[in-house]
C-alpha positions as a Markdown table, in Angstrom:
| # | Residue | x | y | z |
|---|---|---|---|---|
| 1 | Met | -1.2 | 5.1 | 12.3 |
| 2 | Thr | -0.9 | 2.7 | 9.3 |
| 3 | Ile | 2.5 | 1.4 | 7.9 |
| 4 | Ile | 2.4 | 1.5 | 4.4 |
| 5 | Phe | 5.4 | -0.4 | 2.3 |
| 6 | Gly | 6.6 | -1.5 | -1.4 |
| 7 | Ile | 8.8 | -3.0 | -3.8 |
| 8 | Val | 9.0 | -3.1 | -7.1 |
| 9 | Arg | 11.3 | -6.3 | -9.0 |
| 10 | Asp | 11.2 | -7.8 | -12.7 |
| 11 | Glu | 8.5 | -10.1 | -12.2 |
| 12 | Tyr | 6.6 | -8.7 | -9.0 |
| 13 | Ala | 5.2 | -6.4 | -7.0 |
| 14 | Ile | 3.9 | -5.8 | -3.5 |
| 15 | Leu | 1.8 | -3.2 | -1.4 |
| 16 | Gly | 1.1 | -3.4 | 1.5 |
| 17 | Ala | -0.3 | -1.9 | 4.9 |
| 18 | Asp | -1.4 | -3.0 | 8.6 |
| 19 | Thr | -4.4 | -3.4 | 9.1 |
| 20 | Arg | -5.3 | -1.1 | 12.8 |
| 21 | Ile | -7.3 | 1.3 | 12.8 |
| 22 | Thr | -7.2 | 4.1 | 16.2 |
| 23 | Tyr | -9.4 | 5.6 | 18.3 |
| 24 | Leu | -8.8 | 8.4 | 20.9 |
| 25 | Pro | -12.5 | 9.4 | 21.7 |
| 26 | Glu | -12.3 | 13.0 | 24.3 |
| 27 | Thr | -14.0 | 11.6 | 27.7 |
| 28 | Glu | -12.8 | 7.1 | 26.7 |
| 29 | Pro | -10.3 | 5.5 | 26.5 |
| 30 | Ser | -7.7 | 4.8 | 23.2 |
| 31 | Tyr | -9.8 | 1.7 | 21.5 |
| 32 | Tyr | -8.3 | 0.0 | 18.2 |
| 33 | Asn | -10.0 | -2.3 | 15.3 |
| 34 | Asp | -7.8 | -4.1 | 13.1 |
| 35 | Asn | -9.9 | -5.3 | 10.6 |
| 36 | Ala | -9.4 | -1.8 | 8.0 |
| 37 | Val | -9.7 | -2.1 | 5.2 |
| 38 | Lys | -6.3 | -0.2 | 4.0 |
| 39 | Leu | -5.6 | -1.6 | 0.2 |
| 40 | Ala | -7.6 | -1.3 | -2.7 |
| 41 | Met | -7.9 | -2.8 | -5.9 |
| 42 | Phe | -8.5 | -1.1 | -9.3 |
| 43 | Asn | -8.3 | -2.1 | -13.0 |
| 44 | Gly | -4.7 | -1.2 | -13.5 |
| 45 | Gly | -3.3 | -2.6 | -9.4 |
| 46 | Trp | -3.1 | -1.1 | -5.9 |
| 47 | Val | -3.6 | 1.9 | -4.1 |
| 48 | Ala | -3.3 | 2.3 | -0.1 |
| 49 | Gly | -3.2 | 5.1 | 2.4 |
| 50 | Ala | -2.0 | 6.3 | 5.6 |
| 51 | Gly | -3.4 | 9.4 | 6.6 |
| 52 | Ser | -6.3 | 10.4 | 7.2 |
| 53 | Ala | -9.3 | 8.1 | 7.2 |
| 54 | Ala | -11.7 | 9.7 | 5.3 |
| 55 | Phe | -9.9 | 11.4 | 2.3 |
| 56 | Ile | -8.5 | 7.3 | 1.8 |
| 57 | Asp | -11.1 | 5.8 | 1.4 |
| 58 | Asn | -13.4 | 7.7 | 0.2 |
| 59 | Phe | -9.9 | 8.0 | -2.2 |
| 60 | Asn | -10.3 | 4.5 | -2.6 |
| 61 | Glu | -14.1 | 4.1 | -3.2 |
| 62 | Ile | -13.2 | 6.2 | -6.7 |
| 63 | Thr | -9.9 | 4.7 | -7.9 |
| 64 | Ser | -11.4 | 1.2 | -8.0 |
| 65 | Ser | -14.7 | 2.1 | -8.6 |
| 66 | Arg | -13.3 | 4.0 | -12.4 |
| 67 | Leu | -11.6 | 2.5 | -15.8 |
| 68 | Ile | -8.6 | 3.9 | -14.9 |
| 69 | Val | -5.6 | 4.2 | -18.3 |
| 70 | Gly | -2.6 | 5.6 | -17.0 |
| 71 | Val | -1.7 | 7.1 | -13.6 |
| 72 | Asp | -2.2 | 10.5 | -14.5 |
| 73 | Asp | -6.0 | 10.0 | -13.9 |
| 74 | Ile | -4.5 | 8.6 | -10.2 |
| 75 | Asp | -3.3 | 12.3 | -9.6 |
| 76 | Arg | -6.1 | 14.0 | -11.4 |
| 77 | Met | -8.8 | 12.3 | -9.2 |
| 78 | Phe | -6.2 | 13.2 | -5.9 |
| 79 | Ile | -6.3 | 16.8 | -7.1 |
| 80 | Asp | -9.7 | 17.0 | -7.7 |
| 81 | Met | -10.5 | 15.8 | -3.9 |
| 82 | Leu | -8.1 | 17.9 | -2.6 |
| 83 | Asn | -9.9 | 20.9 | -4.3 |
| 84 | Gly | -13.2 | 19.9 | -2.8 |
| 85 | Asn | -14.7 | 17.8 | -6.1 |
| 86 | Gly | -14.6 | 14.9 | -5.7 |
| 87 | His | -16.7 | 13.1 | -2.7 |
| 88 | Leu | -15.1 | 14.1 | 0.2 |
| 89 | Asn | -14.7 | 18.0 | 0.7 |
| 90 | Thr | -12.2 | 19.1 | 2.2 |
| 91 | Thr | -12.7 | 22.4 | 4.1 |
| 92 | Asn | -15.4 | 20.7 | 5.5 |
| 93 | Ala | -14.1 | 17.8 | 6.3 |
| 94 | Asn | -12.2 | 18.4 | 10.0 |
| 95 | Asp | -9.8 | 16.5 | 10.2 |
| 96 | His | -6.0 | 18.2 | 10.3 |
| 97 | Leu | -4.6 | 14.6 | 9.7 |
| 98 | Leu | -4.4 | 15.6 | 6.0 |
| 99 | Asp | -1.4 | 17.8 | 6.0 |
| 100 | Asn | 0.4 | 14.4 | 7.1 |
| 101 | Thr | -2.2 | 12.8 | 4.7 |
| 102 | Gln | 0.1 | 10.1 | 1.7 |
| 103 | Ile | -1.9 | 7.5 | -0.8 |
| 104 | Ala | 1.4 | 4.4 | -2.5 |
| 105 | Tyr | 0.1 | 2.8 | -5.6 |
| 106 | Leu | 1.6 | 0.0 | -7.9 |
| 107 | Phe | 0.3 | 0.0 | -11.8 |
| 108 | Thr | 1.0 | -1.9 | -13.7 |
| 109 | Tyr | 1.3 | -0.6 | -17.8 |
| 110 | Ala | 3.2 | -2.0 | -21.3 |
| 111 | Asn | 6.3 | -1.1 | -22.0 |
| 112 | Asp | 7.6 | -0.4 | -25.0 |
| 113 | Gln | 7.2 | -3.7 | -25.9 |
| 114 | Gly | 4.1 | -3.7 | -25.3 |
| 115 | His | 4.9 | -6.1 | -22.3 |
| 116 | Pro | 4.1 | -4.9 | -18.7 |
| 117 | Asp | 5.8 | -3.8 | -16.5 |
| 118 | Met | 5.6 | -2.1 | -12.4 |
| 119 | His | 5.2 | 1.3 | -11.3 |
| 120 | Ile | 5.0 | 2.4 | -7.3 |
| 121 | Glu | 4.4 | 6.3 | -6.7 |
| 122 | Thr | 3.8 | 8.0 | -3.9 |
| 123 | Leu | 0.6 | 11.4 | -3.7 |
| 124 | His | 1.5 | 13.6 | -0.6 |
| 125 | Cys | -1.2 | 16.1 | 0.4 |
| 126 | Ile | 0.8 | 19.1 | 0.9 |
| 127 | Leu | 4.1 | 17.1 | -1.0 |
| 128 | Gly | 2.3 | 15.9 | -4.3 |
| 129 | Arg | 3.5 | 13.4 | -7.4 |
| 130 | Arg | 6.4 | 12.1 | -5.6 |
| 131 | Gly | 7.7 | 9.1 | -8.3 |
| 132 | Leu | 8.9 | 5.5 | -6.4 |
| 133 | Ser | 9.5 | 3.2 | -10.0 |
| 134 | Gly | 12.6 | 2.7 | -9.0 |
| 135 | Lys | 13.2 | -1.2 | -8.9 |
| 136 | Asn | 14.4 | -2.9 | -6.4 |
| 137 | Lys | 14.4 | -0.2 | -4.2 |
| 138 | Phe | 12.6 | -1.5 | -0.5 |
| 139 | Phe | 10.4 | 2.1 | 0.3 |
| 140 | Ser | 7.4 | 2.7 | 3.3 |
| 141 | Phe | 6.3 | 5.3 | 5.1 |
| 142 | Gly | 3.6 | 6.4 | 8.4 |
| 143 | His | 6.6 | 5.1 | 10.9 |
| 144 | Ser | 7.4 | 7.5 | 13.6 |
| 145 | Glu | 11.3 | 9.7 | 13.8 |
| 146 | Asp | 12.5 | 6.6 | 16.7 |
| 147 | Gln | 11.0 | 3.0 | 13.8 |
| 148 | Val | 14.0 | 5.0 | 11.7 |
| 149 | Ser | 16.4 | 2.6 | 12.5 |
| 150 | Ile | 13.6 | -1.1 | 12.3 |
| 151 | Val | 13.5 | 1.0 | 8.3 |
| 152 | Asn | 16.5 | 0.9 | 7.3 |
| 153 | Ser | 17.6 | -2.5 | 8.7 |
| 154 | Tyr | 14.5 | -3.6 | 6.3 |
| 155 | Gln | 15.0 | -2.3 | 3.4 |
| 156 | Ser | 18.6 | -3.9 | 3.8 |
| 157 | Lys | 17.7 | -6.9 | 4.0 |
| 158 | Ile | 14.5 | -6.6 | 1.0 |
| 159 | Asn | 16.7 | -4.8 | -1.7 |
| 160 | His | 18.9 | -7.2 | -1.2 |
| 161 | Glu | 16.5 | -10.3 | -1.9 |
| 162 | Gln | 15.3 | -11.6 | -5.2 |
| 163 | Asn | 13.5 | -14.3 | -4.0 |
| 164 | Phe | 9.4 | -13.7 | -4.3 |
| 165 | Val | 8.8 | -15.2 | -0.6 |
| 166 | Thr | 11.6 | -14.5 | 0.9 |
| 167 | Thr | 10.6 | -10.9 | 0.3 |
| 168 | Leu | 6.9 | -10.8 | 1.1 |
| 169 | Lys | 8.5 | -12.8 | 4.6 |
| 170 | Asn | 10.7 | -10.0 | 4.7 |
| 171 | Cys | 8.0 | -7.5 | 3.9 |
| 172 | Ala | 5.8 | -9.5 | 6.6 |
| 173 | Ala | 8.1 | -9.8 | 9.8 |
| 174 | Phe | 8.8 | -5.3 | 8.8 |
| 175 | Val | 4.9 | -4.9 | 10.3 |
| 176 | Glu | 5.6 | -7.2 | 13.0 |
| 177 | Asp | 9.0 | -5.6 | 14.2 |
| 178 | Ile | 7.2 | -2.1 | 14.2 |
| 179 | Ser | 3.7 | -3.2 | 16.0 |
| 180 | Leu | 5.9 | -5.0 | 18.4 |
| 181 | Val | 7.1 | -1.1 | 19.0 |
| 182 | Asn | 3.3 | 0.8 | 18.2 |
| 183 | Gln | 0.4 | 0.3 | 19.5 |
| 184 | Ser | -1.4 | 2.1 | 16.8 |
| 185 | Val | 0.1 | -1.0 | 13.8 |
| 186 | Ser | -1.3 | -4.2 | 13.6 |
| 187 | Pro | 1.1 | -7.3 | 12.9 |
| 188 | Phe | -1.8 | -8.3 | 10.8 |
| 189 | Cys | -0.7 | -7.7 | 7.1 |
| 190 | Asp | -3.0 | -6.8 | 3.9 |
| 191 | Ile | -0.8 | -7.4 | 1.2 |
| 192 | Gly | -1.6 | -6.7 | -2.8 |
| 193 | Ile | 0.9 | -8.8 | -5.3 |
| 194 | Leu | 1.3 | -8.1 | -8.7 |
| 195 | Ile | 3.2 | -11.2 | -10.5 |
| 196 | Lys | 4.4 | -11.6 | -14.7 |
| 197 | Glu | 2.8 | -14.7 | -15.6 |
| 198 | Ser | 3.2 | -13.8 | -19.5 |
| 199 | Asn | 5.1 | -11.7 | -21.5 |
| 200 | Glu | 0.7 | -10.1 | -21.7 |
| 201 | Gln | -0.4 | -11.0 | -18.5 |
| 202 | Val | -0.3 | -9.6 | -14.9 |
| 203 | Gly | -2.0 | -11.9 | -11.7 |
| 204 | Phe | -3.6 | -10.0 | -8.7 |
| 205 | Leu | -2.8 | -11.3 | -5.8 |
| 206 | Arg | -4.1 | -10.5 | -2.1 |
| 207 | Ile | -2.9 | -11.7 | 1.1 |
| 208 | Arg | -4.7 | -10.6 | 4.8 |
| 209 | Glu | -3.3 | -12.8 | 7.5 |
| 210 | His | -1.7 | -12.5 | 10.7 |
| 211 | Ser | 2.4 | -11.2 | 9.9 |
| 212 | Ser | 3.5 | -14.7 | 11.8 |
| 213 | Thr | 1.6 | -16.3 | 10.1 |
| 214 | Ile | 2.8 | -14.4 | 6.3 |
| 215 | Ile | 7.1 | -15.4 | 8.1 |
| 216 | Asn | 6.3 | -19.7 | 9.3 |
| 217 | Asp | 4.3 | -21.3 | 6.8 |
| 218 | Asn | 6.6 | -22.9 | 3.8 |
| 219 | Asn | 4.4 | -21.5 | 1.4 |
| 220 | Pro | 2.3 | -17.7 | 2.3 |
| 221 | Leu | 0.6 | -17.9 | -0.9 |
| 222 | Glu | -1.1 | -20.8 | -0.3 |
| 223 | Phe | -3.2 | -17.7 | 1.5 |
| 224 | Ala | -3.1 | -16.1 | -1.4 |
| 225 | His | -6.8 | -14.9 | -3.2 |
| 226 | Asn | -7.0 | -15.0 | -7.0 |
| 227 | Val | -8.7 | -11.9 | -7.1 |
| 228 | Tyr | -7.9 | -10.4 | -11.0 |
| 229 | Arg | -5.8 | -11.5 | -14.5 |
| 230 | Leu | -4.6 | -8.4 | -16.3 |
| 231 | Thr | -3.9 | -9.3 | -19.9 |
| 232 | Lys | -2.5 | -6.4 | -21.1 |
């Protein structure tokens, strides 16, 4: 199970995931790896997914290796992979998780005034494209039905908080609380961030840390890596 979460504000946006992959061999006890990379950067933002690891890994690889001009490019790549025209032929993937596979991407673009703006959408293997472009609305997917109360609690908390550092800490606390009740979710976070630095420039940051470290540090941005800067 993978937890994906994010929110878009006027001045910044967040897209993140936990880092655990759980293995369920038929003849051995289950085990997990907390070093998985479920978040990938592309030239216009960040992408993350939950569900089929094979599909998500291939989709992230294709997205990060191509020049993405707009969200329609991402949609076409997604459809191509589902039709077997990408790197992964789903008819031979032998992966029942495809039915529940969902991708989220955070994208920066130039608005009507020529200034950078930000947008999040999701793509579902069965349900298709579902926009999540509303500002100030925390979202997540991948959680189970018995964790809805935790999701609702953090939606309310994060939606009403504008401060970037506090929002970042709340996102980490969300992952930590889910991990406490679900062994398939890691307390480690991998978070992609877009920050408007000016009317022409967007900074790309990445934080990959244990949730408690982000929560308890006075300045969690000290753990951030400046990975990219995009000028519109």
